[in-house]
C-alpha positions as CSV (number, residue, x, y, z in Angstrom):
1,M,78.0,-9.1,62.9
2,S,80.3,-11.6,64.7
3,H,84.0,-11.2,64.7
4,K,86.4,-14.1,64.4
5,K,89.0,-14.2,67.2
6,L,92.2,-16.2,67.0
7,I,92.3,-17.3,70.6
8,N,92.5,-20.5,72.6
9,D,90.4,-20.9,75.7
10,P,88.1,-17.9,75.9
11,L,88.4,-17.9,79.7
12,K,92.2,-17.6,79.5
13,V,92.4,-14.8,77.0
14,A,93.6,-12.2,79.6
15,N,96.3,-14.4,81.1
16,E,97.6,-15.4,77.7
17,L,97.7,-11.9,76.3
18,V,99.7,-10.8,79.3
19,E,102.1,-13.7,78.8
20,G,102.5,-12.6,75.1
21,L,102.9,-8.9,76.2
22,V,105.8,-9.9,78.4
23,E,107.4,-11.7,75.5
24,A,107.0,-8.7,73.3
25,Y,109.0,-6.7,75.8
26,N,111.8,-9.1,75.1
27,G,113.5,-9.2,78.5
28,D,112.7,-5.6,79.7
29,C,109.7,-6.7,81.7
30,V,108.9,-9.7,83.9
31,H,105.6,-11.5,84.5
32,V,104.5,-10.9,88.1
33,G,102.2,-13.2,90.0
34,Q,98.9,-14.1,88.4
35,R,98.5,-11.3,85.8
36,S,100.8,-8.3,86.2
37,L,104.1,-7.1,84.7
38,A,106.9,-4.9,85.9
39,L,110.1,-3.5,84.5
40,Q,113.1,-5.9,85.0
41,H,115.2,-3.1,86.5
42,I,113.8,-0.3,88.6
43,P,116.3,1.8,90.6
44,D,116.3,1.5,94.3
45,G,114.7,4.6,95.9
46,K,112.7,5.5,92.9
47,V,109.1,6.7,93.4
48,A,107.3,4.0,91.5
49,L,104.5,4.5,89.0
50,L,101.9,1.7,88.7
51,V,99.2,1.8,86.1
52,G,96.5,-0.7,85.3
53,G,93.0,-1.6,84.3
54,G,91.0,-4.1,82.3
55,S,92.6,-6.1,79.5
56,G,91.1,-6.0,76.1
57,H,92.0,-2.3,75.4
58,E,95.5,-3.1,74.2
59,P,98.0,-1.7,73.8
60,I,97.0,0.4,76.9
61,Y,97.5,0.3,79.9
62,H,99.8,-2.6,80.0
63,G,101.7,-1.5,77.0
64,L,102.8,1.8,78.7
65,V,105.3,0.0,81.0
66,G,108.8,1.0,79.8
67,R,111.7,3.4,79.7
68,N,110.7,6.7,81.3
69,L,107.1,5.5,81.5
70,A,105.3,3.3,84.0
71,D,107.2,0.8,86.2
72,G,104.5,-1.8,86.2
73,A,100.9,-2.6,85.4
74,A,98.1,-4.6,87.2
75,C,96.1,-6.3,84.6
76,G,92.4,-7.2,84.9
77,D,90.3,-9.7,83.0
78,I,88.8,-8.6,79.7
79,F,87.0,-5.2,80.3
80,A,87.2,-5.8,84.1
81,A,89.2,-4.2,86.9
82,P,92.2,-6.1,88.3
83,P,91.3,-7.7,91.6
84,P,93.0,-6.5,94.8
85,D,95.4,-9.5,95.0
86,I,96.7,-8.6,91.5
87,V,97.1,-5.0,92.4
88,L,99.1,-6.0,95.5
89,E,101.4,-8.3,93.5
90,A,102.1,-5.5,91.1
91,T,102.7,-3.0,93.9
92,Q,105.1,-5.3,95.6
93,A,107.0,-5.8,92.3
94,V,107.5,-2.0,91.6
95,N,108.0,-0.8,95.2
96,K,111.6,0.4,95.7
97,G,111.2,1.9,99.1
98,N,110.1,5.4,98.2
99,G,106.4,5.0,97.7
100,V,104.1,3.9,94.8
101,L,101.8,6.1,92.8
102,Y,98.6,4.5,91.4
103,L,97.5,6.1,88.1
104,Y,94.5,4.7,86.4
105,G,91.1,5.5,84.9
106,N,88.1,6.6,87.0
107,Y,85.9,3.5,86.9
108,A,84.1,2.2,90.0
109,G,85.5,-1.3,89.8
110,D,89.0,0.0,89.4
111,V,88.7,2.5,92.2
112,M,87.3,-0.1,94.6
113,N,89.9,-2.8,93.8
114,F,92.9,-0.5,93.7
115,D,91.8,1.1,97.0
116,I,91.7,-2.4,98.6
117,G,95.1,-3.2,97.1
118,A,96.5,0.0,98.5
119,E,95.2,-1.0,102.0
120,L,96.9,-4.4,101.7
121,A,100.1,-2.7,100.6
122,A,99.9,-0.3,103.5
123,D,99.7,-3.3,105.9
124,E,103.1,-4.3,104.5
125,G,104.5,-0.8,105.0
126,V,104.2,0.5,101.4
127,N,103.2,4.1,101.1
128,V,100.7,4.4,98.2
129,R,98.9,7.4,96.7
130,T,96.3,7.4,94.0
131,V,95.6,9.9,91.2
132,L,92.5,9.1,89.0
133,I,92.4,10.0,85.3
134,W,89.1,11.7,84.5
135,D,89.6,13.3,81.0
136,D,86.2,12.5,79.4
137,V,84.4,15.8,79.2
138,C,81.1,14.2,78.1
139,S,80.7,12.1,81.2
140,A,80.2,14.9,83.7
141,P,80.4,18.7,83.9
142,P,83.5,20.5,85.1
143,T,82.1,21.0,88.6
144,Q,81.8,17.2,88.9
145,K,85.1,16.1,87.4
146,D,85.5,13.4,90.1
147,K,82.6,11.6,88.3
148,R,84.2,11.6,84.9
149,R,85.5,8.5,83.1
150,G,89.2,8.1,82.1
151,I,89.6,7.6,78.3
152,A,92.3,8.3,75.8
153,G,93.9,11.1,77.7
154,L,95.6,8.5,79.7
155,V,98.3,8.1,77.0
156,P,99.8,11.7,77.3
157,I,99.1,11.7,81.1
158,V,101.0,8.4,81.8
159,K,103.8,9.5,79.5
160,L,104.1,12.9,81.3
161,V,104.0,11.3,84.8
162,G,106.3,8.5,83.8
163,A,108.9,11.2,82.8
164,A,108.4,13.1,86.1
165,S,108.8,9.9,88.1
166,Q,112.4,9.6,86.9
167,T,113.5,12.6,88.9
168,A,110.7,13.0,91.6
169,K,112.3,12.9,95.0
170,T,109.1,12.2,97.0
171,L,105.7,10.6,96.4
172,D,104.1,14.0,97.3
173,E,106.0,15.6,94.4
174,L,105.0,13.0,91.9
175,E,101.3,13.0,93.1
176,A,101.2,16.8,92.6
177,F,102.6,16.6,89.1
178,A,100.2,13.8,88.2
179,K,97.2,15.9,89.4
180,K,98.4,18.7,87.2
181,A,98.7,16.5,84.1
182,V,95.2,15.2,84.6
183,L,93.7,18.7,85.2
184,F,95.3,20.0,82.0
185,T,94.1,17.1,79.8
186,R,90.6,16.8,78.2
187,S,89.1,14.3,75.8
188,V,86.0,13.5,73.8
189,G,85.2,10.4,71.9
190,V,82.6,9.1,69.4
191,S,81.6,5.6,68.5
192,M,80.0,4.3,65.3
193,S,79.9,0.5,65.9
194,P,80.7,-1.7,68.8
195,G,83.5,-4.0,69.7
196,S,82.9,-7.5,70.9
197,I,83.6,-9.6,74.0
198,P,86.1,-12.3,73.1
199,A,84.6,-15.0,75.3
200,T,81.1,-14.7,73.7
201,G,81.5,-12.8,70.4
202,K,78.7,-10.6,71.5
203,P,78.8,-6.8,70.9
204,T,79.7,-4.5,73.7
205,F,76.7,-2.2,72.9
206,D,74.1,-1.5,70.2
207,I,73.9,1.6,68.0
208,D,71.9,2.4,64.9
209,P,74.2,2.0,61.9
210,A,73.0,5.4,60.6
211,K,74.0,7.1,63.9
212,I,77.2,8.2,65.8
213,G,77.4,8.1,69.5
214,L,78.7,11.5,70.5
215,G,80.6,11.3,73.7
216,M,80.4,7.6,74.2
217,G,82.9,5.9,76.5
218,I,85.5,3.3,75.5
219,H,83.2,0.5,76.7
220,G,80.1,1.9,75.0
221,E,78.9,4.0,78.0
222,P,76.3,6.6,77.1
223,G,77.5,9.9,75.7
224,V,75.7,13.2,75.2
225,A,73.7,12.4,72.0
226,E,73.3,10.1,69.1
227,I,73.7,12.2,65.9
228,P,73.3,11.3,62.2
229,M,76.3,9.8,60.5
230,T,78.3,12.6,59.0
231,T,81.6,13.6,57.5
232,A,85.0,14.0,59.1
233,D,85.0,17.7,58.4
234,D,81.6,18.2,60.1
235,L,82.3,16.0,63.1
236,T,85.8,17.2,63.9
237,P,84.9,20.8,64.9
238,R,82.0,19.6,66.9
239,M,84.2,17.3,68.9
240,L,86.8,20.0,69.4
241,D,84.2,22.5,70.5
242,L,83.2,20.2,73.4
243,I,86.8,20.3,74.6
244,F,87.2,24.1,74.1
245,E,83.9,24.7,76.0
246,D,85.1,22.5,78.9
247,F,88.3,24.4,79.4
248,E,86.2,27.6,79.3
249,K,83.8,26.4,82.0
250,D,86.3,25.0,84.4
251,D,87.4,27.5,87.1
252,E,90.5,25.4,87.9
253,V,92.2,25.9,84.6
254,E,92.4,28.7,82.1
255,A,90.6,28.6,78.8
256,L,92.5,27.7,75.7
257,K,93.5,30.9,73.8
258,A,95.7,32.0,71.0
259,G,99.4,31.4,71.7
260,D,98.7,28.4,74.0
261,E,100.7,25.2,73.2
262,I,99.0,21.8,73.4
263,L,99.6,18.1,72.8
264,F,97.0,16.7,70.4
265,F,96.1,13.0,70.4
266,V,93.9,11.4,67.7
267,N,93.0,7.9,68.8
268,S,91.3,5.0,67.1
269,L,89.0,2.8,69.2
270,G,90.0,-0.2,67.2
271,S,88.8,-0.6,63.7
272,T,88.8,3.0,62.6
273,T,91.7,3.2,60.1
274,M,94.8,5.5,60.0
275,M,93.3,7.0,56.8
276,E,90.3,8.2,58.8
277,L,92.4,9.5,61.7
278,L,94.6,11.5,59.4
279,I,91.6,13.0,57.6
280,A,90.3,14.1,61.0
281,L,93.7,15.4,62.0
282,R,93.9,17.5,58.9
283,K,90.7,19.3,59.8
284,A,91.6,19.5,63.5
285,R,94.8,21.3,62.7
286,Q,92.9,23.8,60.6
287,V,90.5,24.5,63.5
288,L,93.4,24.9,66.0
289,N,95.4,27.1,63.7
290,E,92.4,29.4,63.1
291,K,92.2,29.8,66.9
292,G,96.0,30.5,67.2
293,I,96.5,27.4,69.3
294,R,99.9,25.9,68.7
295,T,100.2,22.1,68.4
296,Y,103.5,21.3,70.2
297,D,103.3,17.6,69.4
298,V,100.9,15.1,67.8
299,I,100.0,11.5,68.6
300,V,98.0,9.5,66.1
301,G,97.0,5.8,66.2
302,P,95.0,3.0,67.8
303,L,96.3,3.2,71.3
304,V,93.2,3.2,73.5
305,T,91.0,0.5,71.9
306,C,88.0,-1.7,72.6
307,Q,88.7,-4.6,70.3
308,E,87.3,-3.8,66.9
309,M,85.1,-0.9,68.0
310,S,84.7,1.8,65.3
311,G,85.3,5.2,66.7
312,I,87.6,8.1,67.3
313,S,88.6,10.3,70.1
314,F,90.5,13.6,70.5
315,S,92.6,14.5,73.5
316,I,94.2,17.9,74.3
317,T,96.8,18.5,77.0
318,K,97.5,22.1,77.7
319,L,101.2,22.6,78.2
320,D,103.4,24.8,80.4
321,D,107.1,24.7,80.7
322,E,107.1,22.0,83.3
323,L,104.9,19.7,81.3
324,K,106.9,20.4,78.1
325,Q,110.1,19.4,79.8
326,A,108.5,16.1,80.9
327,W,107.1,15.5,77.4
328,D,110.4,16.0,75.7
329,L,112.1,13.2,77.6
330,P,112.5,10.2,75.3
331,C,110.5,7.1,76.2
332,Q,110.0,3.6,74.9
333,S,107.4,0.9,75.4
334,I,105.2,-1.5,73.3
335,C,102.4,1.1,73.3
336,F,104.1,4.4,72.8
337,S,107.7,5.5,72.1
338,K,109.1,8.9,71.2
339,M,112.5,10.3,70.5
340,E,113.9,13.4,72.2
341,G,112.0,16.6,71.6
342,R,109.0,16.5,69.2
343,Y,108.1,16.1,65.6
344,G,109.5,19.0,63.7
345,G,111.4,20.2,66.8
């Protein structure tokens, strides 16, 4: 089925959406170079946080620039990594003399282009470090985390690192915190129908209408299985079990146990409705409560999307006192905002 898109020139979609995104920030952000954005006011001497990736997944990443969040974003074309010159433009815009941390999803194109951008920035005397987000437990085993994709876990990770960047004294300090936030975050997603490419209207992948792609990536990358379409109450525990099992098998982090506190994120990949997310959340909280795992805070909504893809993902971030302190800091952006503390806190 084709999907109608209210656009102008299909080849200018990414540029025009970034122009609109800057307008949505209503003066808090500026349009940088060809296709980047940065906060209007970044304090001198701040360790800067730069995120980025392909457009078409809005509101992330580019909607995570804001108060106590990222300082800027390098924006690629639709479903494509930002090229090195755009990465460099964004780096120059956020650099305030104390280093820049790159934080983005682990995809080959992004890694290559951000690495080249970092080299170009280093030639100008900018100190850059990179932390990759690799939270998708279905894309590689715990012993090969460096091969995993970055999916919806980027939302809590960027929020946590953005908070830490407000007080980090050095790039080393922020890099260490970001690695911890990534290590403590795990996600699993499923897809039921594809999104589409705005320039062509063609689907991003094919799947049997009677099947669910268990563990599929946000672009339709292969998961661990195609299973028969089922109910929310059946699917939710199966997804959570994949995350629990991953914590158990990873020697670098302790398994989730009774008394642990977590952040829990229920994400829609685009067309899956809030009704469906809440039905899944209801079952997920039952499973977590039965295990004695305490949900410190909840995020629900379509934040990591692929146009009108139908699907859902769960992300769990295991918390300690340091991560909780960072989470509690208020933040505000087009993508995600929170008040001080937590719901019910």
